[in-house]
Structures are given as C-alpha cells and as structure tokens.
SERO-4910 file (N, C-alpha, C, O; in steps of 0.05 Angstrom, whole numbers):
BEGIN
 pado doro    nc1    nc2    nc3   cac1   cac2   cac3    cc1    cc2    cc3    oc1    oc2    oc3
  Met    A    522   -272   -306    504   -248   -302    476   -259   -307    459   -260   -290
  Ala    A    472   -268   -333    446   -277   -340    436   -300   -325    412   -301   -320
  Gly    A    454   -320   -316    445   -341   -300    435   -333   -273    415   -345   -263
  Ser    A    448   -315   -259    439   -302   -234    417   -290   -235    402   -291   -215
  Ala    A    408   -275   -259    382   -260   -261    360   -281   -265    338   -278   -255
  Ser    A    366   -302   -278    346   -322   -282    339   -337   -256    316   -345   -251
  Ile    A    358   -340   -240    353   -354   -211    338   -334   -197    318   -341   -185
  Arg    A    345   -308   -196    327   -290   -183    299   -289   -192    280   -286   -176
  Leu    A    296   -292   -217    267   -288   -230    252   -315   -221    228   -315   -216
  Glu    A    266   -337   -219    250   -362   -212    243   -363   -181    223   -375   -172
  Ile    A    260   -349   -166    254   -348   -137    233   -329   -132    216   -333   -115
  Ala    A    234   -305   -147    208   -289   -146    185   -300   -155    164   -295   -142
  Arg    A    185   -314   -174    160   -328   -186    149   -345   -165    125   -344   -160
  Arg    A    165   -360   -153    157   -380   -134    146   -367   -109    129   -379    -98
  Arg    A    154   -345    -99    145   -332    -79    116   -319    -83     99   -317    -65
  Val    A    111   -309   -111     86   -300   -115     64   -324   -118     41   -320   -112
  Glu    A     74   -348   -126     59   -369   -128     49   -375   -100     26   -380    -96
  Phe    A     66   -375    -82     62   -383    -53     41   -360    -39     23   -366    -23
  Ala    A     46   -334    -47     30   -313    -37      3   -316    -46    -16   -311    -31
  Cys    A     -1   -324    -73    -26   -328    -84    -43   -350    -70    -67   -348    -65
  Arg    A    -28   -372    -66    -41   -392    -49    -52   -387    -26    -73   -397    -18
  Cys    A    -35   -368    -11    -43   -360     17    -68   -342     12    -86   -345     28
  Leu    A    -71   -325     -6    -89   -307    -13   -119   -324    -14   -140   -317     -4
  Leu    A   -114   -348    -31   -139   -366    -32   -150   -382     -8   -174   -386     -4
  Arg    A   -129   -389      7   -134   -411     25   -133   -401     54   -150   -410     69
  Arg    A   -117   -385     62   -116   -378     88   -106   -347     92    -94   -336     74
  Pro    A   -112   -334    114   -106   -304    117    -78   -300    125    -74   -289    146
  Ala    A    -56   -310    108    -30   -306    117    -14   -294     92    -13   -306     71
  Leu    A     -4   -272     96      8   -257     70     36   -255     79     43   -264    100
  Glu    A     55   -242     61     80   -241     64     84   -219     84     71   -199     85
  Asp    A    106   -226    100    115   -208    121    117   -178    111    128   -174     89
  Ala    A    107   -156    125    109   -130    115    140   -122    117    149   -103    104
  Arg    A    153   -137    131    184   -129    135    200   -132    108    221   -120    106
  Leu    A    191   -148     88    201   -152     65    198   -123     47    214   -119     29
  Tyr    A    181   -109     51    177    -82     37    195    -63     53    199    -64     77
  Asp    A    205    -44     34    222    -21     44    199      1     53    189     15     35
  Leu    A    191      4     78    171     23     88    180     51     92    188     60    113
  Val    A    178     64     70    186     91     70    165    109     65    143    101     56
  Gly    A    169    136     69    149    156     57    127    156     76    108    169     68
  His    A    123    143    100    101    148    116     94    176    125    112    192    134
  Leu    A     68    182    124     59    206    135     44    205    159     24    191    161
  Asn    A     51    220    177     35    219    203      9    234    200      7    253    185
  Ser    A    -11    224    214    -36    237    214    -35    265    225    -19    269    243
  Gly    A    -50    284    216    -51    311    227    -75    323    222    -86    317    200
  Ala    A    -87    341    238   -111    354    234   -111    377    212    -94    395    215
  Pro    A   -128    378    192   -125    397    173   -130    425    183   -144    429    203
  Ser    A   -118    446    170   -118    473    178   -145    486    168   -161    474    153
  Arg    A   -150    510    178   -176    525    173   -176    527    142   -155    531    129
  Lys    A   -200    524    129   -203    528    101   -201    554     93   -208    571    109
  His    A   -190    561     68   -189    590     57   -208    593     39   -230    582     44
  Arg    A   -206    607     16   -228    606     -5   -238    581    -15   -225    561    -14
  Asn    A   -261    582    -25   -276    555    -31   -263    536    -47   -269    513    -45
  Asp    A   -241    545    -64   -229    521    -81   -200    522    -75   -183    513    -90
  Tyr    A   -193    536    -52   -161    534    -47   -159    519    -24   -176    516     -7
  Ala    A   -133    506    -26   -126    489      0    -98    498      6    -84    510     -9
  Gln    A    -91    490     34    -66    496     43    -51    469     48    -61    449     58
  Leu    A    -24    473     39     -6    449     41     -1    446     71      5    465     85
  Leu    A     -4    419     80     -2    413    108     22    395    115     34    399    136
  Glu    A     30    375     97     52    359    101     63    351     72     49    348     52
  Val    A     90    348     73    105    336     50    126    314     57    146    318     71
  Ala    A    118    293     46    140    270     50    157    264     23    145    267      1
  Thr    A    181    257     24    198    253     -1    210    225      3    231    222     15
  Pro    A    193    203    -11    203    178     -8    228    176    -27    246    160    -21
  Ala    A    229    192    -48    251    193    -69    258    221    -76    240    238    -70
  Asp    A    278    229    -87    286    257    -98    265    267   -113    257    290   -109
  Asp    A    254    250   -131    236    261   -154    206    254   -146    188    255   -163
  Leu    A    201    247   -120    173    243   -113    165    257    -90    182    263    -73
  Arg    A    139    264    -86    131    277    -61    101    266    -59     86    264    -78
  Ile    A     95    258    -32     69    252    -23     59    279     -9     70    284     13
  Ile    A     43    294    -18     30    319     -4      5    312      7     -7    292     -2
  Arg    A     -4    325     27    -26    324     44    -37    356     46    -23    373     56
  Thr    A    -61    362     36    -69    389     37    -96    390     56   -106    370     65
  Ser    A   -105    413     60   -131    414     72   -149    409     50   -141    407     26
  Lys    A   -177    407     58   -198    403     37   -215    428     31   -229    438     49
  Pro    A   -214    437      7   -232    460      3   -258    456      6   -268    435     -1
  Ala    A   -273    477     18   -299    476     28   -322    464      8   -342    451     15
  Asn    A   -316    471    -15   -332    464    -37   -327    440    -54   -342    434    -73
  Leu    A   -307    427    -46   -296    405    -64   -312    379    -55   -318    375    -32
  Arg    A   -320    362    -78   -333    338    -77   -320    319    -97   -317    325   -121
  Tyr    A   -314    296    -88   -299    275   -109   -308    249    -96   -317    245    -74
  Arg    A   -303    228   -118   -306    202   -111   -279    188   -112   -262    198   -126
  Ala    A   -273    167    -99   -251    151   -100   -246    142   -128   -264    133   -142
  Gly    A   -219    145   -136   -213    138   -165   -211    164   -182   -200    163   -204
  Gln    A   -221    184   -174   -223    210   -192   -195    227   -187   -179    221   -170
  Ser    A   -193    248   -203   -170    263   -203   -180    292   -200   -204    297   -199
  Ala    A   -159    311   -197   -168    339   -197   -144    355   -208   -122    343   -209
  Lys    A   -148    381   -216   -127    400   -223   -117    414   -199   -132    425   -184
  Leu    A    -89    412   -197    -76    427   -176    -63    453   -190    -51    451   -211
  Glu    A    -65    473   -178    -52    497   -186    -34    511   -169    -42    516   -146
  Leu    A    -11    520   -177      8    531   -163     21    558   -179     36    554   -197
  Ser    A     15    583   -171     22    607   -184     13    609   -217     26    620   -235
  Gly    A    -11    597   -220    -22    595   -246    -15    572   -264    -26    569   -286
  Val    A      4    554   -254      7    531   -269     -7    507   -256     -6    501   -232
  Arg    A    -20    493   -276    -41    472   -269    -32    446   -279    -22    445   -302
  Arg    A    -35    424   -263    -30    399   -268    -52    380   -257    -64    386   -236
  Arg    A    -59    359   -271    -79    337   -258    -65    316   -247    -46    306   -259
  Tyr    A    -76    309   -221    -66    288   -205    -89    273   -191   -107    286   -179
  Ser    A    -87    245   -192   -107    230   -179   -105    234   -148    -84    241   -136
  Phe    A   -127    231   -136   -132    228   -107   -121    202    -96   -128    181   -106
  Ala    A   -100    203    -75    -96    180    -60   -114    175    -38   -119    153    -28
  Ser    A   -125    201    -30   -140    200     -6   -170    189    -12   -174    181    -35
  Ile    A   -188    190      5   -218    184      1   -233    204     10   -223    221     24
  Pro    A   -258    205      2   -279    226      6   -283    230     38   -290    251     48
  Asn    A   -279    208     52   -284    207     83   -264    223     96   -268    233    118
  Asp    A   -240    227     83   -218    240     98   -223    269    101   -237    280     84
  Glu    A   -212    282    121   -211    312    125   -196    326    112   -198    351    113
  Trp    A   -176    312     97   -154    323     81   -153    314     53   -169    297     47
  Leu    A   -136    324     36   -131    312      8   -102    302      6    -84    315     17
  Glu    A    -98    279     -7    -71    270    -12    -67    263    -41    -83    251    -56
  Phe    A    -43    271    -45    -33    263    -75     -4    254    -74     13    261    -57
  Phe    A     -1    237    -95     31    222    -98     40    232   -123     30    224   -143
  Val    A     60    251   -124     65    267   -146     95    257   -155    113    253   -138
  Glu    A     98    255   -179    128    251   -191    136    278   -202    121    289   -218
  Leu    A    157    288   -195    171    313   -201    186    312   -229    205    296   -231
  Arg    A    179    327   -249    193    329   -273    215    349   -276    208    372   -277
  Pro    A    240    343   -277    260    363   -278    256    389   -294    257    387   -318
  Gly    A    253    408   -285    250    433   -301    222    438   -307    215    457   -321
  Gly    A    204    420   -297    174    426   -300    166    451   -282    174    454   -259
  Lys    A    149    467   -294    138    490   -282    123    486   -255    126    502   -236
  Phe    A    108    465   -254     95    454   -229    111    444   -209    110    449   -185
  Ser    A    128    425   -224    144    408   -205    167    423   -190    173    417   -167
  Glu    A    178    443   -205    197    458   -193    188    477   -168    202    483   -149
  Gln    A    162    484   -172    151    499   -151    143    480   -125    144    490   -102
  Leu    A    136    454   -130    127    438   -110    151    425    -97    149    415    -74
  Arg    A    176    425   -112    198    411   -100    207    419    -74    215    403    -57
  Asp    A    206    447    -71    214    460    -47    192    470    -29    196    480     -7
  Ala    A    167    466    -40    146    479    -23    143    469      4    147    445      9
  Lys    A    134    488     24    131    478     52    104    484     60     89    500     49
  Pro    A     98    468     85     72    473     96     65    501     97     81    518    105
  Gly    A     41    509     90     28    536     90     23    547     62      8    566     59
  Val    A     36    536     43     33    547     14      5    539      7     -6    518     14
  Glu    A     -7    559     -7    -33    555    -18    -34    543    -48    -15    548    -63
  Leu    A    -53    528    -54    -56    516    -82    -87    514    -88   -103    508    -71
  Arg    A    -91    521   -112   -119    515   -119   -125    485   -126   -107    472   -137
  Val    A   -150    475   -120   -155    447   -124   -185    447   -138   -205    453   -125
  Asp    A   -187    441   -164   -214    440   -177   -210    424   -200   -189    412   -206
  Gly    A   -233    424   -214   -234    408   -240   -234    377   -237   -221    363   -252
  Val    A   -250    369   -218   -251    340   -211   -263    325   -233   -283    333   -246
  Lys    A   -252    304   -237   -263    288   -263   -255    256   -259   -238    250   -242
  Gly    A   -267    238   -275   -258    212   -276   -280    192   -271   -300    198   -257
  Lys    A   -276    169   -283   -297    149   -282   -288    124   -271   -304    104   -271
  Leu    A   -262    122   -261   -253     97   -249   -268     89   -226   -276    104   -209
  Ser    A   -273     63   -226   -290     52   -202   -282     22   -203   -269     12   -221
  Leu    A   -293      9   -179   -288    -20   -181   -310    -32   -197   -333    -24   -196
  Gln    A   -302    -50   -210   -324    -68   -232   -341    -83   -214   -334   -101   -199
  Glu    A   -367    -73   -216   -388    -89   -204   -389   -120   -212   -387   -127   -235
  Gly    A   -391   -138   -191   -395   -166   -197   -368   -183   -200   -367   -207   -204
  Ala    A   -347   -167   -199   -321   -181   -199   -311   -190   -172   -309   -173   -155
  Arg    A   -305   -214   -168   -291   -224   -142   -264   -215   -142   -257   -204   -121
  Tyr    A   -247   -218   -161   -222   -210   -162   -216   -183   -173   -228   -176   -193
  His    A   -200   -167   -163   -193   -143   -175   -163   -140   -174   -152   -134   -153
  Leu    A   -149   -146   -199   -123   -145   -205   -115   -117   -212   -124   -106   -232
  Met    A    -98   -106   -196    -89    -78   -199    -64    -74   -205    -47    -80   -188
  Val    A    -57    -62   -232    -29    -58   -241    -21    -30   -243    -35    -14   -255
  Ala    A      1    -23   -230      9      5   -228     39     10   -230     56     -6   -222
  Thr    A     44     31   -238     74     40   -237     78     65   -221     70     87   -230
  Val    A     91     63   -198    100     86   -183     73    101   -171     57     91   -155
  Thr    A     72    125   -182     47    144   -175     22    134   -185      2    138   -172
  Gly    A     22    118   -208     -4    108   -218    -18     91   -195    -40     80   -200
  Leu    A     -7     89   -174    -20     73   -153    -42     91   -139    -62     80   -129
  Ser    A    -39    115   -139    -59    135   -127    -88    127   -130   -101    120   -111
  Pro    A    -98    127   -154   -130    123   -154   -133     92   -145   -153     86   -132
  Leu    A   -118     75   -149   -124     49   -141   -120     45   -110   -134     28    -98
  Leu    A   -106     58    -97   -104     60    -67   -131     74    -57   -146     66    -39
  Ser    A   -135     93    -69   -161    110    -63   -188     90    -67   -207     93    -51
  Leu    A   -189     74    -84   -212     54    -89   -209     32    -68   -228     22    -57
  Leu    A   -184     26    -63   -181      3    -37   -192     15    -13   -210      4     -1
  Arg    A   -183     35     -6   -187     48     21   -218     53     23   -230     48     44
  Asp    A   -228     64      2   -256     72      0   -275     44      4   -295     42     19
  His    A   -266     25    -10   -282     -1     -9   -285    -10     20   -305    -20     29
  Trp    A   -261     -6     34   -263    -19     64   -275      2     84   -279     -2    108
  Thr    A   -280     23     73   -298     43     94   -325     35     97   -339     43    116
  Ser    A   -335     18     77   -361     10     81   -364    -22     84   -384    -33     94
  Glu    A   -343    -35     76   -342    -62     73   -323    -72     95   -300    -61     95
  Thr    A   -329    -90    114   -310    -95    133   -297   -121    129   -274   -125    137
  Ser    A   -314   -141    115   -304   -165    105   -321   -172     82   -346   -172     83
  Thr    A   -307   -178     61   -320   -188     35   -309   -211     25   -287   -220     34
  Glu    A   -325   -222      3   -313   -244    -13   -293   -233    -34   -280   -248    -49
  Gln    A   -291   -208    -35   -278   -199    -62   -246   -201    -49   -241   -202    -25
  Arg    A   -226   -201    -71   -201   -203    -68   -184   -185    -84   -190   -182   -108
  Phe    A   -164   -174    -74   -150   -151    -85   -119   -159    -89   -104   -166    -71
  Ile    A   -113   -156   -112    -83   -164   -117    -68   -137   -130    -74   -128   -152
  Val    A    -50   -125   -116    -39    -99   -123    -10   -106   -134      7   -116   -120
  Leu    A     -6   -101   -160     22   -107   -172     32    -76   -178     20    -61   -192
  Gln    A     55    -70   -166     65    -44   -169     94    -44   -180    112    -58   -168
  Gly    A     99    -30   -201    126    -32   -209    142     -7   -207    129     14   -211
  Ala    A    170     -4   -202    186     17   -202    212     10   -210    219    -14   -212
  Ser    A    230     30   -215    256     24   -220    272     19   -198    289      1   -199
  Tyr    A    267     35   -174    280     31   -149    263     26   -125    240     32   -126
  Arg    A    273     15   -106    259      4    -81    247     28    -69    224     24    -60
  Asn    A    258     52    -67    250     76    -51    225     89    -63    213    106    -51
  Glu    A    218     80    -88    198     92   -104    169     79    -93    148     89   -102
  Phe    A    167     59    -76    144     49    -65    135     63    -41    133     53    -18
  Gly    A    129     90    -47    121    109    -21     98    101     -9     94    112     13
  Tyr    A     80     84    -17     56     77     -2     60     51      9     39     41     16
  Ala    A     82     35     11     83     11     21     76      8     49     69    -14     56
  Pro    A     78     27     66     70     24     94     38     22     94     26      6    109
  Val    A     26     39     78     -3     40     75    -16     14     68    -35      5     80
  Leu    A     -3      2     46    -12    -24     35     -7    -46     56    -26    -61     61
  Ala    A     18    -47     69     22    -65     90      4    -65    112     -2    -86    122
  Glu    A     -6    -41    121    -24    -39    140    -49    -49    131    -61    -65    146
  Leu    A    -60    -43    109    -83    -50     98    -84    -84     95   -105    -96     99
  Ala    A    -61    -98     88    -57   -126     85    -60   -138    112    -71   -160    116
  His    A    -51   -123    132    -53   -134    159    -80   -132    169    -88   -151    183
  Lys    A    -97   -110    165   -120   -107    173   -139   -121    162   -157   -132    175
  His    A   -135   -123    135   -159   -144    117   -142   -167    110   -136   -170     86
  Ser    A   -133   -183    129   -115   -207    124   -130   -226    106   -153   -232    112
  Gly    A   -120   -236     84   -129   -253     65   -146   -246     42   -156   -261     26
  Glu    A   -149   -215     44   -164   -203     23   -147   -186      4   -156   -180    -17
  Leu    A   -123   -179     11   -107   -164     -2    -77   -178     -6    -64   -187     13
  Leu    A    -68   -178    -31    -40   -186    -37    -26   -163    -47    -39   -151    -65
  Tyr    A      0   -152    -40     14   -132    -49     41   -141    -62     57   -153    -48
  Leu    A     46   -136    -85     69   -148    -97     86   -125   -113     80   -118   -136
  Pro    A    106   -116    -99    123    -94   -112    143   -106   -128    150   -129   -122
  Thr    A    154    -93   -149    172   -108   -166    191    -86   -179    181    -69   -194
  Val    A    217    -88   -174    237    -70   -188    247    -79   -213    253   -102   -217
  Ser    A    248    -59   -231    258    -66   -259    286    -63   -265    295    -69   -287
  Arg    A    302    -52   -242    330    -52   -245    341    -63   -219    347    -49   -199
  Pro    A    343    -89   -219    351   -104   -193    381    -99   -187    390   -101   -164
  Asp    A    395    -95   -208    425    -92   -206    436    -67   -197    460    -65   -190
  Ala    A    416    -47   -198    426    -18   -189    432    -16   -161    420    -29   -143
  Glu    A    452      2   -158    463      6   -129    438     10   -110    434     -2    -88
  Glu    A    421     29   -122    397     37   -104    382     11    -92    370     13    -71
  Asn    A    383    -12   -106    366    -34   -100    384    -55    -84    376    -78    -80
  Arg    A    405    -48    -75    421    -70    -64    406    -82    -40    391    -67    -27
  Gly    A    408   -105    -34    390   -119    -12    363   -125    -17    349   -136      0
  Trp    A    354   -117    -43    324   -122    -48    321   -152    -54    337   -161    -71
  Asp    A    306   -167    -42    303   -196    -49    273   -199    -56    262   -221    -53
  Gly    A    260   -180    -65    231   -184    -75    231   -192   -105    250   -202   -117
  Ala    A    206   -186   -116    204   -192   -145    218   -171   -166    218   -147   -162
  Thr    A    229   -181   -186    245   -165   -204    229   -167   -231    214   -186   -237
  Gly    A    234   -144   -248    225   -146   -275    201   -126   -275    192   -116   -255
  Arg    A    193   -121   -301    173    -98   -308    146   -110   -295    141   -135   -295
  Val    A    129    -91   -285    107   -100   -269     88   -115   -289     75   -133   -279
  Glu    A     85   -110   -316     67   -125   -333     74   -153   -337     58   -169   -347
  Gln    A    101   -160   -331    109   -186   -333     97   -205   -312     98   -229   -315
  Trp    A     87   -193   -292     76   -209   -267     45   -213   -271     33   -228   -255
  Val    A     33   -202   -289      5   -206   -292      1   -234   -300    -14   -247   -286
  Asp    A     12   -246   -319      6   -273   -326      9   -293   -304     -8   -309   -300
  Pro    A     35   -292   -286     39   -310   -268     17   -310   -245     11   -331   -234
  Val    A      5   -285   -238    -16   -283   -218    -41   -295   -228    -55   -310   -215
  Ile    A    -44   -288   -253    -72   -303   -268    -70   -328   -264    -89   -340   -253
  Asp    A    -46   -341   -272    -42   -369   -275    -46   -380   -245    -62   -399   -241
  Ser    A    -34   -369   -224    -30   -379   -197    -59   -378   -183    -65   -396   -167
  Leu    A    -75   -359   -190   -101   -356   -177   -122   -367   -195   -145   -368   -186
  Glu    A   -116   -378   -222   -134   -384   -237   -158   -366   -245   -181   -374   -248
  Leu    A   -149   -343   -248   -167   -321   -254   -180   -323   -281   -168   -333   -299
  Arg    A   -205   -314   -284   -219   -317   -309   -236   -289   -315   -245   -275   -297
  Pro    A   -238   -285   -339   -253   -263   -346   -281   -256   -334   -291   -234   -331
  Thr    A   -291   -282   -328   -317   -281   -316   -316   -273   -285   -337   -265   -275
  Asn    A   -295   -274   -272   -294   -265   -244   -275   -247   -239   -271   -242   -216
  Thr    A   -262   -236   -257   -242   -216   -250   -240   -191   -267   -243   -191   -292
  Ala    A   -233   -167   -253   -230   -143   -271   -198   -134   -267   -185   -137   -246
  Ile    A   -190   -126   -287   -161   -115   -285   -162    -86   -287   -177    -76   -304
  Tyr    A   -145    -69   -272   -142    -43   -272   -113    -35   -279    -94    -46   -267
  Ala    A   -107    -16   -298    -80     -6   -304    -77     22   -301    -89     38   -316
  Cys    A    -61     29   -284    -54     60   -281    -27     64   -279    -12     49   -266
  Gly    A    -17     89   -294     13     95   -291     24     99   -319     11    111   -336
  Gln    A     47     91   -323     63     93   -347     44     87   -370     31     66   -369
  Pro    A     43    105   -391     22    101   -415     33     76   -431     15     62   -441
  Asp    A     56     68   -435     61     45   -451     56     21   -434     51      1   -447
  Met    A     57     17   -408     50     -2   -392     19     -6   -392     10    -29   -394
  Val    A      2     16   -390    -23     17   -391    -35      5   -418    -53    -12   -418
  Gln    A    -24     14   -439    -32      7   -466    -27    -24   -471    -43    -37   -484
  Ala    A     -4    -35   -460      3    -61   -464    -14    -80   -445    -18   -103   -453
  Val    A    -23    -72   -424    -39    -88   -408    -68    -88   -421    -81   -108   -425
  Lys    A    -75    -64   -429   -104    -61   -440   -106    -79   -462   -124    -95   -462
  Ala    A    -88    -78   -482    -89    -91   -506    -89   -122   -503   -104   -137   -516
  Arg    A    -70   -130   -487    -65   -159   -483    -92   -171   -471   -104   -189   -484
  Tyr    A   -101   -164   -448   -120   -174   -432   -148   -169   -441   -165   -187   -438
  Glu    A   -154   -148   -452   -182   -146   -466   -182   -165   -487   -203   -178   -491
  Ala    A   -161   -171   -503   -162   -187   -524   -168   -218   -514   -179   -234   -528
  Gly    A   -160   -222   -488   -166   -248   -475   -195   -248   -460   -200   -267   -445
  Gly    A   -211   -230   -465   -236   -225   -453   -237   -213   -426   -260   -213   -416
  Phe    A   -219   -203   -414   -219   -190   -389   -230   -163   -392   -226   -151   -413
  Val    A   -247   -151   -369   -251   -123   -369   -226   -107   -358   -217   -111   -335
  Val    A   -216    -91   -373   -194    -77   -365   -201    -42   -363   -208    -28   -382
  Arg    A   -198    -35   -338   -204     -9   -331   -181     11   -329   -163      6   -314
  Thr    A   -180     31   -341   -161     51   -340   -168     80   -337   -192     88   -339
  Glu    A   -147     96   -331   -159    127   -323   -141    144   -341   -117    148   -336
  Pro    A   -153    155   -362   -137    174   -379   -133    202   -365   -150    210   -349
  Tyr    A   -112    217   -371   -109    242   -363   -106    263   -387    -95    258   -409
  Asp    A   -115    285   -379   -110    310   -398    -87    326   -393    -82    346   -406
***
C-alpha cells in the first residue's frame, strides 16, 4: 500500500512539473477533462430587488452533500470589492461568507460549507429559490499584490471563493497580461471541487496565464475512485510549484484561504522565507 502511494505521488509530482513548464513556455494547460466538472450553475437574470439590504435566493447547486453554491439577487445598496466578504442572515442567524462573484455581476454568489446541526446551515440546506436573506456587513482587505508577476493561490474547498473573485475581477479589466496565476485547491473528495468548471473555462480563455491544480487528501476513499490527479494535502504542493517555476519572494505573492491550520502553516513557512503571504481572517 505504501509503495503504491509513493508511485502515485511521484506521478502527480511529474504532472505538476510538466504543467508548470507549460505555464512558463507555451499556452498549453492540462485538459479540462482531467477535472470532475460538477456543480456548474447556469446563468440567470436576477429577480427584482426587495428592501435595500435584502436579497432573494435565485439558484442553488449541490456539488456535495455538505456544500452549496448559492446565487442571489444583488441588494440595491450593496457595494463590495473582489476578495471581500459579507454577513448573510436567515431568520436572525448571521454568518460571514466571501463573495465568489465580482462587483460587475448583476447577482451575488457564495460557496458555502454546511455544518451539521448549524443554525444557519440547516436553514440553507433545504432552502429553495425565492427565500429572502439579508446581506450586509461587507468587509475585507484581500487584494492582488501590486508588483507581483506570479500569484500563487492556496485554498481548501470553500476557501477558493475570494481567490476566484480576485481572478475573475482581474480579467474584467485585463485581457492579456504578463501576470501568471497558480491555483492550488485541496479537498478530501473529488466532488468538493465545485468551481472546477469555472476554473477550466478561465484556463481555456486565458491560456498560458492560469494553472489549476486540485489535489485530494484521501485518494484511497471510495468517493475518489478513478481519480488520477494530484494527491496529498494542498500545502504539500506549494514547494514543488515554487521549485518548478523558480518562484522568488521578489516576483511572487502567496495567498492562503480556507482551513485555519493550513492557512497558518502556509503563512508561517513562507513568510519566514521572505514571501508576501496574504490571508483573509473571518469573525
């Protein structure tokens, strides 16, 4: 068993080295068919706004039992920047979530992990389009580091949201740049990569500028049968990417969002190495 795990790890490492070389030299990225493209939301026109800080639930996608991608109308008075978060309220229960959408969108979008027994989670679990929720308390300072050519983004599951918002917002004003984006996303199971379709589309549209590497931490689980991508915890892939691309603190910013232990580990290790590491705390 240990031997086969080592072989899988070596194969995955060689794949990321190849993908990194492609990112540097030519606009060829891994085939999007390698990724499990689940949880895709169809575009839809937002409904009429209600009260100034209330939104209406428009669509709900369920990439996994404990995950929801929700799209709501945009309250009339809401203003936010890519990378920020807001408080969502259902029946008096409030929780903070990062925007996966961008300010130019006519709707709001959030990637939510449901907590068993959670007061907010259990309301959202069976929520249907038409439900009203309050959206306010916008805050956050996460943004792309000025002057960085490489942006190495490290996320676990729903921690991808603010990073996806930053990516999409970047390309609303920049059609082609010298900047390069590497997105590493970790999850226990393959169906937790709810935004794989969006990232695959971005990688195709901005070929050569974006590398997306999802990795599962439980490769032997039945839910991951057939997975032939990267394996292991997402923070274990930061060093191979840095080495393959020859990234340096002078040209690279690192971003870490998601599971607190991962965020702290990445921040401590790479700040000590001289890198700027940007994170987004939550209250």
